[in-house]
FIVEX-777125 format. One record per residue (C-alpha): x, y, z. Coordinates in nm, 3 decimals. Example, Ala and Ser with C-alpha at 12.3 -4.5 7.8 and 13.67 -1.06 7.14 Angstrom:
% residues 2
ATOM,1.230,-0.450,0.780 .
ATOM,1.367,-0.106,0.714 .
END
This chain:
% residues 640
ATOM,2.761,3.853,9.108 .
ATOM,2.564,4.013,9.391 .
ATOM,2.729,4.351,9.339 .
ATOM,2.663,4.329,8.965 .
ATOM,2.294,4.245,9.023 .
ATOM,2.255,4.536,9.264 .
ATOM,2.401,4.777,9.009 .
ATOM,2.169,4.640,8.739 .
ATOM,1.869,4.670,8.971 .
ATOM,1.958,5.033,9.046 .
ATOM,1.971,5.118,8.674 .
ATOM,1.639,4.938,8.621 .
ATOM,1.495,5.129,8.916 .
ATOM,1.578,5.463,8.754 .
ATOM,1.442,5.343,8.419 .
ATOM,1.117,5.222,8.577 .
ATOM,1.057,5.557,8.748 .
ATOM,1.138,5.763,8.438 .
ATOM,0.935,5.546,8.198 .
ATOM,0.650,5.524,8.448 .
ATOM,0.635,5.902,8.484 .
ATOM,0.602,5.936,8.105 .
ATOM,0.354,5.648,8.091 .
ATOM,0.134,5.824,8.349 .
ATOM,0.093,6.139,8.138 .
ATOM,-0.234,6.031,7.964 .
ATOM,-0.390,5.930,8.293 .
ATOM,-0.271,6.246,8.470 .
ATOM,-0.406,6.472,8.196 .
ATOM,-0.748,6.307,8.203 .
ATOM,-0.767,6.314,8.581 .
ATOM,-0.688,6.685,8.593 .
ATOM,-0.926,6.762,8.305 .
ATOM,-1.204,6.568,8.482 .
ATOM,-1.162,6.722,8.826 .
ATOM,-1.530,6.794,8.859 .
ATOM,-1.814,6.673,9.074 .
ATOM,-2.192,6.692,9.025 .
ATOM,-2.406,6.760,9.332 .
ATOM,-2.726,6.564,9.269 .
ATOM,-3.053,6.587,9.463 .
ATOM,-3.372,6.380,9.431 .
ATOM,-3.693,6.545,9.306 .
ATOM,-3.898,6.404,9.593 .
ATOM,-3.656,6.554,9.850 .
ATOM,-3.685,6.897,9.687 .
ATOM,-4.064,6.864,9.698 .
ATOM,-4.062,6.772,10.070 .
ATOM,-3.826,7.057,10.161 .
ATOM,-4.043,7.300,9.962 .
ATOM,-4.357,7.199,10.149 .
ATOM,-4.180,7.217,10.485 .
ATOM,-4.056,7.569,10.408 .
ATOM,-4.390,7.686,10.260 .
ATOM,-4.237,7.745,9.917 .
ATOM,-4.332,7.630,9.569 .
ATOM,-4.123,7.362,9.403 .
ATOM,-3.979,7.613,9.155 .
ATOM,-3.881,7.852,9.435 .
ATOM,-3.707,7.573,9.628 .
ATOM,-3.528,7.444,9.320 .
ATOM,-3.407,7.794,9.233 .
ATOM,-3.276,7.831,9.587 .
ATOM,-3.091,7.499,9.575 .
ATOM,-2.939,7.573,9.235 .
ATOM,-2.811,7.899,9.376 .
ATOM,-2.661,7.702,9.669 .
ATOM,-2.467,7.482,9.426 .
ATOM,-2.687,7.184,9.329 .
ATOM,-2.598,7.090,8.972 .
ATOM,-2.842,6.810,8.878 .
ATOM,-3.182,6.664,8.973 .
ATOM,-3.293,6.301,8.965 .
ATOM,-3.642,6.154,8.936 .
ATOM,-3.758,5.796,8.969 .
ATOM,-3.983,5.535,8.817 .
ATOM,-4.306,5.469,9.002 .
ATOM,-4.356,5.102,9.085 .
ATOM,-4.684,4.929,9.163 .
ATOM,-4.604,4.971,9.533 .
ATOM,-4.549,5.348,9.491 .
ATOM,-4.878,5.385,9.304 .
ATOM,-5.064,5.168,9.554 .
ATOM,-4.937,5.375,9.847 .
ATOM,-5.077,5.691,9.691 .
ATOM,-4.752,5.885,9.652 .
ATOM,-4.880,6.054,9.335 .
ATOM,-5.200,6.209,9.196 .
ATOM,-5.250,5.895,8.986 .
ATOM,-5.498,5.629,9.096 .
ATOM,-5.400,5.262,9.089 .
ATOM,-5.578,4.933,9.126 .
ATOM,-5.775,4.688,8.917 .
ATOM,-6.010,4.804,8.645 .
ATOM,-6.294,4.691,8.871 .
ATOM,-6.171,4.926,9.142 .
ATOM,-6.137,5.231,8.918 .
ATOM,-6.443,5.174,8.699 .
ATOM,-6.696,4.986,8.914 .
ATOM,-6.993,5.054,8.686 .
ATOM,-6.813,4.994,8.357 .
ATOM,-6.800,4.717,8.098 .
ATOM,-6.487,4.519,8.177 .
ATOM,-6.463,4.301,7.863 .
ATOM,-6.288,4.035,8.072 .
ATOM,-6.030,4.286,8.206 .
ATOM,-6.181,4.342,8.548 .
ATOM,-5.881,4.200,8.735 .
ATOM,-5.615,4.373,8.524 .
ATOM,-5.395,4.647,8.666 .
ATOM,-5.534,4.989,8.579 .
ATOM,-5.392,5.339,8.609 .
ATOM,-5.607,5.654,8.613 .
ATOM,-5.413,5.956,8.489 .
ATOM,-5.585,6.289,8.564 .
ATOM,-5.638,6.531,8.277 .
ATOM,-5.363,6.770,8.387 .
ATOM,-5.106,6.492,8.342 .
ATOM,-5.273,6.296,8.062 .
ATOM,-5.080,6.402,7.755 .
ATOM,-4.939,6.226,7.451 .
ATOM,-4.620,6.120,7.632 .
ATOM,-4.779,5.902,7.898 .
ATOM,-5.014,5.741,7.646 .
ATOM,-4.726,5.657,7.410 .
ATOM,-4.502,5.553,7.700 .
ATOM,-4.749,5.305,7.849 .
ATOM,-4.841,5.164,7.508 .
ATOM,-4.470,5.112,7.430 .
ATOM,-4.382,4.952,7.764 .
ATOM,-4.701,4.742,7.788 .
ATOM,-4.810,4.627,7.439 .
ATOM,-5.182,4.552,7.449 .
ATOM,-5.248,4.843,7.686 .
ATOM,-5.613,4.951,7.656 .
ATOM,-5.726,5.311,7.709 .
ATOM,-6.062,5.402,7.864 .
ATOM,-6.174,5.765,7.863 .
ATOM,-6.343,5.887,8.183 .
ATOM,-6.448,6.237,8.295 .
ATOM,-6.143,6.267,8.524 .
ATOM,-5.891,6.175,8.251 .
ATOM,-5.789,5.838,8.107 .
ATOM,-5.770,5.489,8.250 .
ATOM,-5.489,5.275,8.111 .
ATOM,-5.553,4.904,8.150 .
ATOM,-5.232,4.703,8.154 .
ATOM,-5.197,4.338,8.045 .
ATOM,-5.087,4.237,8.396 .
ATOM,-5.238,4.194,8.739 .
ATOM,-5.139,4.445,9.011 .
ATOM,-4.955,4.179,9.213 .
ATOM,-4.720,4.121,8.917 .
ATOM,-4.613,4.486,8.912 .
ATOM,-4.540,4.563,9.279 .
ATOM,-4.163,4.605,9.221 .
ATOM,-4.178,4.684,8.849 .
ATOM,-4.119,5.030,8.706 .
ATOM,-4.444,5.137,8.542 .
ATOM,-4.423,5.509,8.466 .
ATOM,-4.191,5.803,8.544 .
ATOM,-4.313,6.023,8.827 .
ATOM,-4.564,6.250,8.644 .
ATOM,-4.522,6.541,8.886 .
ATOM,-4.145,6.531,8.844 .
ATOM,-4.185,6.503,8.467 .
ATOM,-4.413,6.807,8.460 .
ATOM,-4.178,7.023,8.668 .
ATOM,-3.847,6.910,8.517 .
ATOM,-3.932,6.889,8.145 .
ATOM,-3.903,7.266,8.101 .
ATOM,-3.590,7.321,8.311 .
ATOM,-3.238,7.379,8.182 .
ATOM,-3.087,7.151,8.448 .
ATOM,-2.905,6.817,8.395 .
ATOM,-3.147,6.536,8.482 .
ATOM,-3.091,6.179,8.602 .
ATOM,-3.350,5.906,8.555 .
ATOM,-3.380,5.632,8.820 .
ATOM,-3.540,5.325,8.655 .
ATOM,-3.682,5.040,8.860 .
ATOM,-3.646,4.670,8.772 .
ATOM,-3.855,4.548,8.480 .
ATOM,-3.947,4.195,8.588 .
ATOM,-4.154,4.015,8.326 .
ATOM,-4.135,4.292,8.065 .
ATOM,-3.974,4.260,7.725 .
ATOM,-3.639,4.441,7.700 .
ATOM,-3.735,4.567,7.355 .
ATOM,-4.058,4.718,7.492 .
ATOM,-3.871,4.878,7.784 .
ATOM,-3.615,5.017,7.537 .
ATOM,-3.894,5.176,7.328 .
ATOM,-4.035,5.350,7.634 .
ATOM,-3.685,5.463,7.738 .
ATOM,-3.633,5.606,7.389 .
ATOM,-3.952,5.811,7.430 .
ATOM,-3.830,5.942,7.765 .
ATOM,-3.496,6.057,7.625 .
ATOM,-3.668,6.216,7.324 .
ATOM,-3.900,6.411,7.558 .
ATOM,-3.642,6.528,7.814 .
ATOM,-3.362,6.696,7.621 .
ATOM,-3.163,6.760,7.942 .
ATOM,-3.163,6.393,8.051 .
ATOM,-2.794,6.311,8.098 .
ATOM,-2.773,6.005,8.319 .
ATOM,-2.940,5.684,8.434 .
ATOM,-2.910,5.565,8.795 .
ATOM,-3.062,5.217,8.849 .
ATOM,-3.257,5.145,9.167 .
ATOM,-3.363,4.814,9.316 .
ATOM,-3.163,4.493,9.348 .
ATOM,-3.183,4.397,8.978 .
ATOM,-3.063,4.603,8.682 .
ATOM,-3.351,4.722,8.464 .
ATOM,-3.385,4.517,8.147 .
ATOM,-3.198,4.219,8.299 .
ATOM,-3.091,3.978,8.152 .
ATOM,-3.118,4.120,7.798 .
ATOM,-2.993,4.473,7.860 .
ATOM,-2.848,4.532,7.513 .
ATOM,-3.155,4.716,7.371 .
ATOM,-3.157,4.961,7.662 .
ATOM,-2.782,5.021,7.646 .
ATOM,-2.821,5.090,7.273 .
ATOM,-3.079,5.358,7.350 .
ATOM,-2.848,5.518,7.604 .
ATOM,-2.561,5.517,7.354 .
ATOM,-2.795,5.677,7.099 .
ATOM,-2.853,5.977,7.325 .
ATOM,-2.505,5.986,7.479 .
ATOM,-2.643,5.910,7.825 .
ATOM,-2.420,5.809,8.116 .
ATOM,-2.481,5.510,8.341 .
ATOM,-2.415,5.609,8.702 .
ATOM,-2.235,5.351,8.914 .
ATOM,-2.314,5.369,9.288 .
ATOM,-2.021,5.281,9.513 .
ATOM,-2.045,4.971,9.732 .
ATOM,-2.378,4.868,9.572 .
ATOM,-2.421,4.545,9.381 .
ATOM,-2.693,4.490,9.122 .
ATOM,-2.783,4.163,8.959 .
ATOM,-2.669,4.226,8.603 .
ATOM,-2.474,4.535,8.711 .
ATOM,-2.130,4.426,8.591 .
ATOM,-2.266,4.336,8.248 .
ATOM,-2.451,4.667,8.217 .
ATOM,-2.155,4.882,8.319 .
ATOM,-1.917,4.697,8.090 .
ATOM,-2.163,4.731,7.800 .
ATOM,-2.199,5.105,7.873 .
ATOM,-1.824,5.163,7.909 .
ATOM,-1.676,5.422,7.877 .
ATOM,-2.001,5.617,7.937 .
ATOM,-1.992,5.548,8.312 .
ATOM,-1.963,5.785,8.608 .
ATOM,-1.915,5.676,8.969 .
ATOM,-2.164,5.796,9.232 .
ATOM,-2.167,5.807,9.612 .
ATOM,-2.469,5.829,9.839 .
ATOM,-2.562,5.755,10.201 .
ATOM,-2.897,5.602,10.292 .
ATOM,-3.102,5.674,10.605 .
ATOM,-3.061,5.317,10.743 .
ATOM,-2.684,5.357,10.712 .
ATOM,-2.694,5.689,10.896 .
ATOM,-2.890,5.528,11.179 .
ATOM,-2.691,5.202,11.200 .
ATOM,-2.353,5.378,11.206 .
ATOM,-2.473,5.682,11.404 .
ATOM,-2.324,5.921,11.150 .
ATOM,-2.322,6.289,11.241 .
ATOM,-2.374,6.571,10.993 .
ATOM,-2.004,6.659,10.999 .
ATOM,-1.913,6.295,10.936 .
ATOM,-2.145,6.287,10.636 .
ATOM,-1.987,6.601,10.491 .
ATOM,-1.637,6.457,10.539 .
ATOM,-1.748,6.128,10.386 .
ATOM,-1.878,6.293,10.068 .
ATOM,-1.566,6.507,10.037 .
ATOM,-1.350,6.197,10.085 .
ATOM,-1.538,6.013,9.810 .
ATOM,-1.461,6.288,9.560 .
ATOM,-1.106,6.351,9.680 .
ATOM,-0.977,5.999,9.747 .
ATOM,-1.182,5.782,9.513 .
ATOM,-1.248,6.021,9.223 .
ATOM,-1.625,5.991,9.257 .
ATOM,-1.783,6.224,9.002 .
ATOM,-2.144,6.242,9.127 .
ATOM,-2.262,6.292,9.487 .
ATOM,-2.627,6.213,9.560 .
ATOM,-2.715,6.438,9.853 .
ATOM,-3.017,6.390,10.076 .
ATOM,-3.150,6.605,10.359 .
ATOM,-3.064,6.485,10.707 .
ATOM,-3.411,6.333,10.733 .
ATOM,-3.386,6.192,11.085 .
ATOM,-3.366,6.547,11.222 .
ATOM,-3.655,6.780,11.290 .
ATOM,-3.769,7.011,11.013 .
ATOM,-3.750,7.220,10.819 .
ATOM,-3.472,7.020,10.654 .
ATOM,-3.364,7.295,10.417 .
ATOM,-3.170,7.482,10.689 .
ATOM,-2.938,7.194,10.784 .
ATOM,-2.919,7.082,10.421 .
ATOM,-2.791,7.422,10.309 .
ATOM,-2.540,7.435,10.593 .
ATOM,-2.400,7.093,10.505 .
ATOM,-2.399,7.179,10.135 .
ATOM,-2.197,7.496,10.204 .
ATOM,-1.946,7.297,10.415 .
ATOM,-1.909,7.033,10.145 .
ATOM,-1.858,7.291,9.873 .
ATOM,-1.592,7.465,10.080 .
ATOM,-1.397,7.141,10.126 .
ATOM,-1.417,7.054,9.758 .
ATOM,-1.331,7.406,9.640 .
ATOM,-1.025,7.397,9.865 .
ATOM,-0.914,7.089,9.668 .
ATOM,-0.977,7.257,9.332 .
ATOM,-1.297,7.083,9.224 .
ATOM,-1.544,7.235,8.976 .
ATOM,-1.917,7.175,9.026 .
ATOM,-2.075,7.043,8.709 .
ATOM,-2.210,6.728,8.547 .
ATOM,-1.892,6.622,8.372 .
ATOM,-1.800,6.397,8.083 .
ATOM,-1.670,6.041,8.126 .
ATOM,-1.311,5.932,8.078 .
ATOM,-1.230,5.848,7.717 .
ATOM,-1.137,5.487,7.650 .
ATOM,-0.758,5.523,7.642 .
ATOM,-0.507,5.243,7.700 .
ATOM,-0.153,5.245,7.832 .
ATOM,0.122,5.376,7.608 .
ATOM,0.448,5.184,7.531 .
ATOM,0.630,5.376,7.805 .
ATOM,0.396,5.220,8.062 .
ATOM,0.483,4.872,7.937 .
ATOM,0.855,4.958,7.951 .
ATOM,0.816,5.076,8.310 .
ATOM,0.628,4.758,8.402 .
ATOM,0.903,4.542,8.251 .
ATOM,1.185,4.747,8.407 .
ATOM,1.023,4.741,8.753 .
ATOM,0.965,4.365,8.735 .
ATOM,1.328,4.302,8.635 .
ATOM,1.448,4.546,8.901 .
ATOM,1.263,4.357,9.173 .
ATOM,1.377,4.010,9.065 .
ATOM,1.744,4.113,9.023 .
ATOM,1.747,4.289,9.360 .
ATOM,1.592,3.990,9.539 .
ATOM,1.840,3.755,9.374 .
ATOM,2.126,3.979,9.487 .
ATOM,2.003,3.938,9.846 .
ATOM,2.008,3.558,9.829 .
ATOM,2.264,3.377,10.044 .
ATOM,2.267,3.040,9.873 .
ATOM,2.500,2.962,9.585 .
ATOM,2.211,2.887,9.348 .
ATOM,2.094,3.250,9.363 .
ATOM,2.436,3.358,9.236 .
ATOM,2.436,3.110,8.948 .
ATOM,2.431,3.280,8.609 .
ATOM,2.198,3.016,8.465 .
ATOM,1.947,3.056,8.748 .
ATOM,1.953,3.436,8.712 .
ATOM,1.898,3.410,8.336 .
ATOM,1.614,3.164,8.391 .
ATOM,1.441,3.404,8.633 .
ATOM,1.489,3.700,8.398 .
ATOM,1.349,3.507,8.101 .
ATOM,1.049,3.394,8.307 .
ATOM,0.976,3.755,8.410 .
ATOM,1.009,3.883,8.052 .
ATOM,0.772,3.614,7.921 .
ATOM,0.518,3.690,8.195 .
ATOM,0.528,4.066,8.132 .
ATOM,0.509,4.022,7.755 .
ATOM,0.206,3.801,7.809 .
ATOM,0.054,4.063,8.039 .
ATOM,0.045,4.303,7.747 .
ATOM,-0.196,4.070,7.563 .
ATOM,-0.357,3.822,7.801 .
ATOM,-0.575,3.933,8.095 .
ATOM,-0.478,3.636,8.313 .
ATOM,-0.107,3.710,8.266 .
ATOM,-0.171,4.077,8.348 .
ATOM,-0.344,3.987,8.676 .
ATOM,-0.067,3.747,8.773 .
ATOM,0.218,3.979,8.674 .
ATOM,0.059,4.276,8.854 .
ATOM,-0.001,4.081,9.174 .
ATOM,0.354,3.942,9.176 .
ATOM,0.511,4.282,9.108 .
ATOM,0.312,4.447,9.389 .
ATOM,0.381,4.173,9.647 .
ATOM,0.748,4.112,9.565 .
ATOM,0.810,4.483,9.501 .
ATOM,0.697,4.566,9.856 .
ATOM,0.913,4.281,9.989 .
ATOM,1.216,4.407,9.798 .
ATOM,1.162,4.761,9.931 .
ATOM,1.146,4.629,10.287 .
ATOM,1.472,4.435,10.247 .
ATOM,1.639,4.737,10.082 .
ATOM,1.568,4.942,10.394 .
ATOM,1.642,4.673,10.653 .
ATOM,1.966,4.541,10.499 .
ATOM,2.126,4.875,10.419 .
ATOM,2.445,4.963,10.604 .
ATOM,2.328,5.323,10.634 .
ATOM,1.959,5.343,10.743 .
ATOM,1.886,5.677,10.577 .
ATOM,2.027,5.576,10.237 .
ATOM,1.852,5.238,10.267 .
ATOM,1.522,5.414,10.334 .
ATOM,1.575,5.634,10.027 .
ATOM,1.642,5.329,9.806 .
ATOM,1.338,5.151,9.951 .
ATOM,1.116,5.452,9.890 .
ATOM,1.252,5.477,9.537 .
ATOM,1.161,5.114,9.480 .
ATOM,0.807,5.184,9.604 .
ATOM,0.783,5.473,9.355 .
ATOM,0.919,5.257,9.072 .
ATOM,0.676,4.972,9.140 .
ATOM,0.392,5.219,9.201 .
ATOM,0.453,5.412,8.879 .
ATOM,0.481,5.087,8.683 .
ATOM,0.150,4.954,8.817 .
ATOM,-0.027,5.291,8.793 .
ATOM,0.074,5.352,8.433 .
ATOM,0.015,4.996,8.311 .
ATOM,-0.318,4.939,8.488 .
ATOM,-0.425,5.303,8.518 .
ATOM,-0.675,5.290,8.232 .
ATOM,-1.047,5.384,8.255 .
ATOM,-1.150,5.018,8.287 .
ATOM,-0.951,4.990,8.612 .
ATOM,-1.012,5.350,8.717 .
ATOM,-1.388,5.280,8.715 .
ATOM,-1.328,4.944,8.890 .
ATOM,-1.488,4.754,8.602 .
ATOM,-1.172,4.544,8.601 .
ATOM,-1.026,4.445,8.936 .
ATOM,-0.661,4.429,9.037 .
ATOM,-0.551,4.107,9.207 .
ATOM,-0.291,4.095,9.478 .
ATOM,-0.388,4.361,9.731 .
ATOM,-0.409,4.120,10.024 .
ATOM,-0.102,3.927,9.905 .
ATOM,0.091,4.255,9.908 .
ATOM,0.007,4.298,10.275 .
ATOM,0.085,3.940,10.380 .
ATOM,0.389,3.842,10.171 .
ATOM,0.643,4.110,10.279 .
ATOM,0.636,4.019,10.653 .
ATOM,0.672,3.650,10.565 .
ATOM,0.951,3.735,10.321 .
ATOM,1.139,3.923,10.593 .
ATOM,1.088,3.629,10.830 .
ATOM,1.229,3.379,10.579 .
ATOM,1.517,3.610,10.494 .
ATOM,1.613,3.653,10.860 .
ATOM,1.579,3.279,10.919 .
ATOM,1.814,3.208,10.630 .
ATOM,2.070,3.442,10.787 .
ATOM,2.018,3.286,11.132 .
ATOM,1.931,3.620,11.290 .
ATOM,1.732,3.424,11.547 .
ATOM,1.937,3.225,11.805 .
ATOM,1.829,2.901,11.634 .
ATOM,1.754,2.798,11.278 .
ATOM,1.405,2.718,11.154 .
ATOM,1.465,2.341,11.165 .
ATOM,1.599,2.361,11.521 .
ATOM,1.294,2.555,11.636 .
ATOM,1.056,2.305,11.474 .
ATOM,1.229,2.004,11.633 .
ATOM,1.189,2.115,11.995 .
ATOM,0.880,2.214,12.198 .
ATOM,0.779,2.580,12.146 .
ATOM,0.855,2.838,12.413 .
ATOM,0.593,3.070,12.561 .
ATOM,0.759,3.372,12.407 .
ATOM,0.754,3.211,12.064 .
ATOM,0.388,3.116,12.104 .
ATOM,0.308,3.475,12.200 .
ATOM,0.501,3.609,11.900 .
ATOM,0.315,3.365,11.674 .
ATOM,-0.014,3.478,11.825 .
ATOM,0.074,3.843,11.759 .
ATOM,0.162,3.764,11.397 .
ATOM,-0.157,3.566,11.333 .
ATOM,-0.373,3.831,11.503 .
ATOM,-0.214,4.109,11.299 .
ATOM,-0.261,3.910,10.977 .
ATOM,-0.628,3.847,11.059 .
ATOM,-0.687,4.216,11.133 .
ATOM,-0.520,4.319,10.807 .
ATOM,-0.725,4.070,10.605 .
ATOM,-1.057,4.158,10.765 .
ATOM,-1.009,4.534,10.766 .
ATOM,-0.867,4.558,10.415 .
ATOM,-1.131,4.745,10.205 .
ATOM,-1.386,4.696,10.486 .
ATOM,-1.476,5.040,10.620 .
ATOM,-1.759,4.906,10.838 .
ATOM,-1.504,4.765,11.088 .
ATOM,-1.327,5.098,11.147 .
ATOM,-1.402,5.227,11.503 .
ATOM,-1.534,5.578,11.556 .
ATOM,-1.217,5.707,11.726 .
ATOM,-1.018,5.605,11.419 .
ATOM,-1.269,5.776,11.191 .
ATOM,-1.227,6.096,11.396 .
ATOM,-0.849,6.068,11.370 .
ATOM,-0.873,6.016,10.994 .
ATOM,-1.089,6.326,10.965 .
ATOM,-0.826,6.525,11.155 .
ATOM,-0.547,6.412,10.922 .
ATOM,-0.761,6.494,10.618 .
ATOM,-0.837,6.837,10.757 .
ATOM,-0.472,6.931,10.806 .
ATOM,-0.283,6.716,10.554 .
ATOM,-0.559,6.674,10.289 .
ATOM,-0.399,6.352,10.163 .
ATOM,-0.439,6.135,10.471 .
ATOM,-0.151,5.889,10.520 .
ATOM,-0.250,5.530,10.592 .
ATOM,-0.250,5.406,10.950 .
ATOM,-0.044,5.099,10.863 .
ATOM,0.237,5.331,10.754 .
ATOM,0.236,5.599,11.023 .
ATOM,0.147,5.390,11.329 .
ATOM,0.302,5.052,11.244 .
ATOM,0.538,5.037,10.948 .
ATOM,0.767,5.338,10.972 .
ATOM,0.781,5.350,11.357 .
ATOM,0.873,4.979,11.358 .
ATOM,1.136,5.045,11.093 .
ATOM,1.310,5.322,11.291 .
ATOM,1.303,5.117,11.610 .
ATOM,1.441,4.818,11.416 .
ATOM,1.723,5.046,11.292 .
ATOM,1.813,5.139,11.650 .
ATOM,1.798,4.781,11.779 .
ATOM,2.003,4.665,11.482 .
ATOM,2.274,4.921,11.569 .
ATOM,2.270,4.803,11.931 .
ATOM,2.297,4.440,11.824 .
ATOM,2.651,4.502,11.696 .
ATOM,2.757,4.605,12.047 .
ATOM,2.550,4.383,12.280 .
ATOM,2.379,4.048,12.259 .
ATOM,2.001,4.014,12.262 .
ATOM,1.816,3.783,12.492 .
ATOM,1.569,3.547,12.327 .
ATOM,1.295,3.804,12.397 .
ATOM,1.507,4.080,12.247 .
ATOM,1.565,3.872,11.933 .
ATOM,1.193,3.805,11.906 .
ATOM,1.110,4.173,11.945 .
ATOM,1.370,4.271,11.684 .
ATOM,1.233,4.013,11.442 .
ATOM,0.873,4.131,11.496 .
ATOM,0.979,4.491,11.438 .
ATOM,1.153,4.400,11.113 .
ATOM,0.846,4.210,10.996 .
ATOM,0.612,4.495,11.097 .
ATOM,0.829,4.752,10.920 .
ATOM,0.756,4.583,10.586 .
ATOM,0.393,4.697,10.620 .
ATOM,0.503,5.055,10.550 .
ATOM,0.616,4.961,10.200 .
ATOM,0.332,4.713,10.143 .
ATOM,0.076,4.983,10.228 .
ATOM,0.250,5.239,10.008 .
ATOM,0.253,5.001,9.709 .
ATOM,-0.113,4.921,9.775 .
ATOM,-0.195,5.291,9.757 .
ATOM,-0.070,5.294,9.398 .
ATOM,-0.298,4.996,9.326 .
ATOM,-0.605,5.212,9.398 .
ATOM,-0.641,5.312,9.034 .
ATOM,-0.965,5.499,9.099 .
ATOM,-0.766,5.755,9.302 .
ATOM,-0.596,6.041,9.119 .
ATOM,-0.225,5.976,9.080 .
ATOM,-0.110,6.310,9.225 .
ATOM,-0.316,6.238,9.537 .
ATOM,-0.157,5.893,9.574 .
ATOM,0.194,6.040,9.555 .
ATOM,0.095,6.306,9.808 .
ATOM,-0.045,6.041,10.043 .
ATOM,0.261,5.815,10.017 .
ATOM,0.494,6.109,10.085 .
ATOM,0.285,6.211,10.387 .
ATOM,0.305,5.854,10.511 .
ATOM,0.685,5.866,10.489 .
ATOM,0.744,6.185,10.687 .
ATOM,0.459,6.149,10.937 .
ATOM,0.548,5.782,10.998 .
ATOM,0.915,5.872,11.039 .
ATOM,0.821,6.145,11.285 .
ATOM,0.623,5.898,11.494 .
ATOM,0.911,5.652,11.457 .
ATOM,1.161,5.898,11.600 .
ATOM,0.925,5.963,11.892 .
ATOM,0.905,5.587,11.949 .
ATOM,1.282,5.564,11.942 .
ATOM,1.301,5.840,12.205 .
ATOM,1.055,5.650,12.427 .
ATOM,1.259,5.331,12.379 .
ATOM,1.585,5.502,12.477 .
ATOM,1.421,5.648,12.787 .
ATOM,1.281,5.304,12.875 .
ATOM,1.632,5.159,12.863 .
ATOM,1.721,5.368,13.168 .
ATOM,1.528,5.110,13.369 .
ATOM,1.737,4.806,13.460 .
ATOM,1.444,4.566,13.426 .
ATOM,1.397,4.665,13.061 .
ATOM,1.765,4.619,12.984 .
ATOM,1.769,4.272,13.142 .
ATOM,1.464,4.169,12.942 .
ATOM,1.617,4.267,12.609 .
ATOM,1.993,4.234,12.644 .
ATOM,2.239,3.985,12.790 .
ATOM,2.392,4.180,13.074 .
ATOM,2.296,4.526,13.189 .
ATOM,2.516,4.751,12.984 .
ATOM,2.382,4.892,12.657 .
END
């Protein structure tokens, strides 16, 4: 039965890879067609750099466009911005702006004085649309717009687009991005009318990038999303930033969504980021996470003029991205495509491959029972069929396939009679599971992270535990699990348990948490990216594959000599640690926002670089065995 199941699992493995490769074609085509990145800069930063360099705004913008900038953003002015005097507009109460006038009971209302050079039809219509009941007072300097609110109500509320930016950008043939502020207390319909006016006035307005902690228009964002759909505008999604109402807005805008990456000044200061680190970080965002828009800022904690360092960093970033084949433009979003039937077939074949292989590895008689095998197969088929229709089933089936697929790959390598052939089968299983997950879940909804994949942490934790249980069932340790639990623990066992728990805690905390990565590791990552482009994961090259090769060597020695208790513990820990190589590789395929060719490149780099480090570790181990004390610690007797 076991031999039959292994043959079936091998056929299913080949089917899963072939069907998955076909199922990935739509995703691959879209990823290669959308290999572009927009280099975005804020209007206010251009203005500051122009003044520092003694140039006009138009001269500075022309210079930056020549350097490679592809789009310009401008923001809403809030009550705080207007109060602080960042613009030529005057802000306060009507009493402040018109002390000798007739207030008609509006003396305490918020008032905005727009000078004549900016006071055109747009701002009048815009304010009247956003603030129904807005009253206009003509004065020699321009117009005073009296809003039906008090100034304290509008401190964090978007009131009007930056008039200086509007004046400079309205006539330019450059893609524009609008940065709206929250609209607390304003009607969504009124905000939508003002947004409609803005799009009608700026024909090059392509995108909307929210600012503040709350999505503009929240909670009724439908009218604003309708306006954006009307003009074909894109909603930009900043990485690692959470807005109240953000998920609802991005889902409503889908598929007209582009991901964006930026770095703020507080982050630069808190993490002590250098200019080179910033350049590498932006390049990594485009290369590894398929970010389509990069919001660049001058290195504003350095002395001026900022334009010199900004141009140097921009040239370095462009060189890195051009090396990777990126085009610089404001691109189009992914179309809303789903997975094709081949992707479903790959998902089903990979799931059946994993379950049949794991059953073939079982030692107990029940795992060889035909009825039990059929029951498991039927359960998997029902779950995968449900995954094609029901979101909950899809999450469960995906998580199980990733976790058990990595476990099966680890056992395929560790239990093979010939290590090299076992490693090839294990790597093939990783590819089969990876292709199945990437083709089934690799749709724009997951690629934009609007739908999340469950099971990443389980994929890291389950394989080591699976190897532990498998070895315990085969009594690879001097005692069985029940025997160990019945007696007092030994110091060596407590230390091994401590190592396992510590490693698990580190994996859980560091998973998707870049803030806990030390600087030396960041520098090492940058080096790998510089020379290999697709950086292999540390869990593969420094833990998983080295542990696997050392486990191979110790396993070969075990057939000739007996291990001490410490040697058995070390061998068991190495076998458990080796499973992380396959868990990490499968997890790489679960990063659906990363281009599939880059994932395959990264996983392959992890295999050969990790194996190279593994062979070096084996060499160190063999040299260490020349010392008698090492041999006595690991083996019964002194001869190896």
